[in-house]
C-alpha positions as CSV (number, residue, x, y, z in Angstrom):
1,M,90.5,110.5,94.0
2,L,92.8,111.4,96.8
3,I,93.7,115.1,96.8
4,V,96.3,116.6,99.2
5,V,97.2,120.1,100.0
6,V,101.0,120.7,99.9
7,I,103.4,123.7,99.8
8,V,105.5,123.9,96.7
9,L,108.7,125.9,96.5
10,I,108.5,127.4,93.1
11,G,111.3,129.9,93.1
12,A,114.2,127.9,94.4
13,L,114.5,125.0,92.0
14,H,117.9,123.4,91.8
15,D,120.0,121.7,89.2
16,P,120.2,117.8,89.1
17,S,123.9,118.1,88.3
18,S,124.4,118.9,91.9
19,S,123.3,115.4,92.9
20,S,125.8,113.3,94.8
21,K,126.7,109.8,93.7
22,N,124.3,108.2,96.3
23,G,121.3,109.9,94.6
24,Q,120.8,112.5,97.3
25,H,120.6,116.1,96.2
26,N,122.9,118.9,97.4
27,I,120.7,122.0,97.6
28,S,122.1,124.7,95.5
29,P,121.5,128.4,96.2
30,A,118.1,129.7,95.4
31,L,117.8,131.2,91.9
32,T,115.3,133.8,93.1
33,T,113.6,134.7,96.4
34,P,111.5,131.7,97.4
35,D,107.8,132.0,96.7
36,Y,105.8,129.5,98.7
37,T,102.5,128.9,97.0
38,A,99.7,126.6,98.4
39,V,98.5,124.2,95.7
40,I,96.4,121.1,95.4
41,Y,97.8,118.1,93.6
42,N,96.7,114.6,92.5
43,D,98.1,112.0,90.1
44,K,97.6,114.3,87.1
45,T,98.4,117.8,88.2
46,L,100.5,119.7,90.8
47,G,98.4,122.8,91.2
48,N,97.8,123.8,87.6
49,I,101.0,122.1,86.4
50,P,100.5,118.7,84.7
51,L,102.6,115.7,85.8
52,V,104.1,113.8,82.9
53,F,105.3,110.4,84.1
54,F,108.1,109.1,81.8
55,D,110.8,106.5,81.5
56,L,113.6,105.6,79.1
57,E,115.2,102.3,78.2
58,T,118.7,102.4,76.9
59,C,121.5,100.4,75.3
60,G,123.5,100.4,78.5
61,F,124.9,103.0,80.9
62,G,126.4,106.5,80.5
63,K,124.7,109.8,79.6
64,T,125.6,109.4,75.9
65,V,124.3,105.9,75.6
66,G,121.7,105.2,72.9
67,M,118.0,105.0,73.7
68,T,115.7,102.1,72.9
69,Q,112.4,103.2,74.2
70,I,110.7,106.4,75.4
71,S,107.3,106.2,77.2
72,A,105.2,108.8,78.9
73,S,101.8,109.1,80.4
74,V,99.4,111.8,81.7
75,G,96.4,110.0,83.1
76,A,95.2,107.8,80.3
77,H,97.0,109.8,77.6
78,Q,100.1,107.8,76.7
79,Y,103.2,108.1,74.4
80,N,105.2,104.9,73.7
81,Q,107.9,104.7,71.1
82,Y,110.6,102.1,70.5
83,I,113.8,103.3,69.0
84,L,116.3,101.5,66.7
85,P,119.6,102.9,68.1
86,N,122.7,103.5,66.0
87,S,124.8,101.6,68.6
88,S,124.6,98.0,69.8
89,I,122.7,97.0,72.9
90,T,124.9,95.6,75.7
91,P,124.1,92.0,76.8
92,G,123.3,93.4,80.3
93,A,120.8,95.9,78.9
94,S,119.2,93.2,76.7
95,R,118.7,90.9,79.7
96,V,116.6,93.5,81.6
97,T,114.8,95.2,78.7
98,K,114.3,92.0,76.5
99,L,115.3,94.2,73.5
100,T,117.8,93.0,70.9
101,I,118.7,93.9,67.3
102,A,118.8,91.5,64.4
103,N,119.1,92.4,60.7
104,D,118.6,96.1,61.5
105,T,115.3,95.3,63.2
106,L,114.5,95.9,66.9
107,L,113.1,92.9,68.7
108,Y,111.2,92.7,72.0
109,K,111.3,89.2,73.4
110,G,112.5,88.0,70.0
111,R,109.7,89.5,68.1
112,P,109.9,92.6,65.8
113,V,108.4,95.8,67.2
114,P,107.6,99.0,65.3
115,S,110.5,101.4,65.9
116,T,111.9,104.7,64.6
117,D,115.1,106.7,64.8
118,T,116.1,108.7,67.8
119,A,115.3,112.1,66.3
120,S,111.8,111.1,65.3
121,A,111.1,109.6,68.7
122,L,112.2,112.9,70.4
123,V,110.1,114.9,68.1
124,G,107.1,112.7,69.0
125,F,107.8,113.2,72.7
126,I,107.9,116.9,72.2
127,E,104.5,116.8,70.4
128,F,103.2,114.8,73.4
129,I,104.3,117.3,76.0
130,K,103.1,120.2,74.0
131,A,99.6,119.4,75.1
132,Y,100.7,119.9,78.7
133,N,102.5,123.2,78.5
134,K,105.0,123.8,81.3
135,S,104.6,120.3,82.8
136,I,106.7,118.5,85.4
137,L,108.5,115.4,84.3
138,V,108.1,112.7,86.9
139,G,110.2,109.5,87.0
140,H,112.1,107.2,89.3
141,N,115.9,107.9,89.6
142,I,115.6,110.3,86.7
143,A,118.0,112.9,88.2
144,K,120.9,110.5,87.9
145,F,119.9,108.4,84.9
146,D,117.1,109.4,82.6
147,I,117.4,113.2,82.5
148,P,121.1,113.4,81.6
149,I,120.6,110.9,78.8
150,L,117.5,112.7,77.5
151,K,119.2,116.1,77.6
152,H,122.2,114.7,75.7
153,H,120.1,113.3,72.9
154,L,118.0,116.5,72.7
155,Q,121.1,118.5,72.5
156,T,122.6,116.3,69.8
157,H,119.5,116.7,67.6
158,N,119.2,120.5,68.3
159,L,115.9,119.9,70.2
160,L,116.9,120.8,73.7
161,E,115.7,124.4,73.7
162,E,112.4,123.5,72.2
163,F,111.8,120.7,74.6
164,S,112.8,122.9,77.6
165,N,110.2,125.5,76.6
166,Y,107.5,123.0,77.6
167,I,109.0,121.8,80.9
168,H,108.4,123.5,84.3
169,G,110.7,121.2,86.2
170,C,111.4,117.6,87.2
171,L,110.4,115.4,90.1
172,D,112.4,112.3,91.1
173,T,110.2,109.8,93.0
174,L,113.4,108.1,94.3
175,L,114.0,111.0,96.6
176,I,110.4,111.0,97.8
177,C,110.7,107.3,98.6
178,K,113.9,107.8,100.6
179,S,112.3,110.5,102.7
180,K,109.0,108.6,103.2
181,Y,110.1,105.0,103.7
182,E,113.0,103.7,105.7
183,K,115.0,100.8,104.3
184,G,114.7,97.5,106.3
185,T,112.6,94.5,106.8
186,L,110.2,95.8,109.5
187,P,106.6,96.6,108.8
188,G,106.4,100.0,107.0
189,Q,109.9,99.7,105.7
190,V,111.1,98.7,102.2
191,P,114.0,96.3,101.3
192,D,115.4,98.7,98.8
193,Y,114.4,101.7,96.6
194,K,114.2,100.0,93.3
195,Q,110.9,100.6,91.6
196,P,109.9,96.9,91.2
197,T,110.7,96.3,94.9
198,L,108.6,99.3,95.9
199,V,105.7,98.2,93.7
200,A,105.9,94.7,95.2
201,T,106.3,95.9,98.8
202,L,103.9,98.8,98.8
203,L,101.3,97.7,96.3
204,G,101.6,94.0,96.5
205,S,101.8,93.6,92.8
206,T,104.4,92.8,90.0
207,Y,104.8,94.2,86.5
208,E,107.0,94.0,83.4
209,A,109.9,95.9,84.9
210,H,112.3,97.7,82.4
211,N,109.6,97.9,79.8
212,A,109.3,101.7,79.8
213,M,105.5,101.8,79.3
214,D,104.9,99.4,82.2
215,D,107.4,101.2,84.3
216,V,105.5,104.4,83.7
217,K,102.1,103.0,84.5
218,S,103.2,101.3,87.7
219,L,104.9,104.5,88.8
220,Q,101.7,106.4,88.3
221,E,99.9,104.0,90.5
222,L,102.7,104.0,93.1
223,Y,102.7,107.8,93.2
224,R,99.0,108.2,93.4
225,T,98.5,105.7,96.2
226,K,101.7,105.7,98.3
227,L,103.9,108.7,97.5
228,D,101.6,111.7,98.0
229,M,103.4,114.1,100.3
230,D,102.0,114.7,103.7
231,A,104.6,117.4,104.4
232,E,106.0,120.3,102.4
233,L,107.2,119.5,98.9
234,T,110.4,121.5,98.9
235,E,113.2,122.3,96.4
236,E,114.8,119.0,97.4
237,Y,112.3,117.2,95.1
238,I,111.6,119.6,92.3
239,F,114.6,120.5,90.2
240,I,115.1,122.3,86.9
241,F,115.4,120.4,83.6
């Protein structure tokens, strides 16, 4: 397994709410005096901090939109839960996720899938991350999309404080990709920064995009093989939940 020595800025995490619309982070003032600590990381841990890869599927856009799937993985340990939302799924969301609702039943590609309500899915996610106390949530474009939605639903169900107790911070692989790979058509460049494009370009493979569990597994492989940091992993990439 590839193991890389990096420098992590622990004391100067910043808030994802400071993100600009183009997905780049505006660095907010340090919360404490920066403490640079040398660590070793791989696809499962950052120093002694576990990496929990996760993804959400939703009914559409907006931070208050309903969720239809939560998936997470730490190595081979996985959490995957479909959710029957209280709101309808937009046609656009159904086209990409292949999820629809008929007769109060959630369907994936037209077939019923076991599902639960939002609160139960969130409680299950909390139970999953409890095993990895103070973990880092890792996902693609999570600062702008997944994290605000997740926080909204945790707050709605009075679970935000409990969930936050088990989270050390968040890592958005979109930002790593933008710093590591230029956009273009030349060798070593990528056509765009969408996860399916990155997987196809950098790994030479395809997967069931917008199925949260498949998104998670493909991102784990992408991170392990192509996104390990050769330079300092600064506060630009780790932010508070």
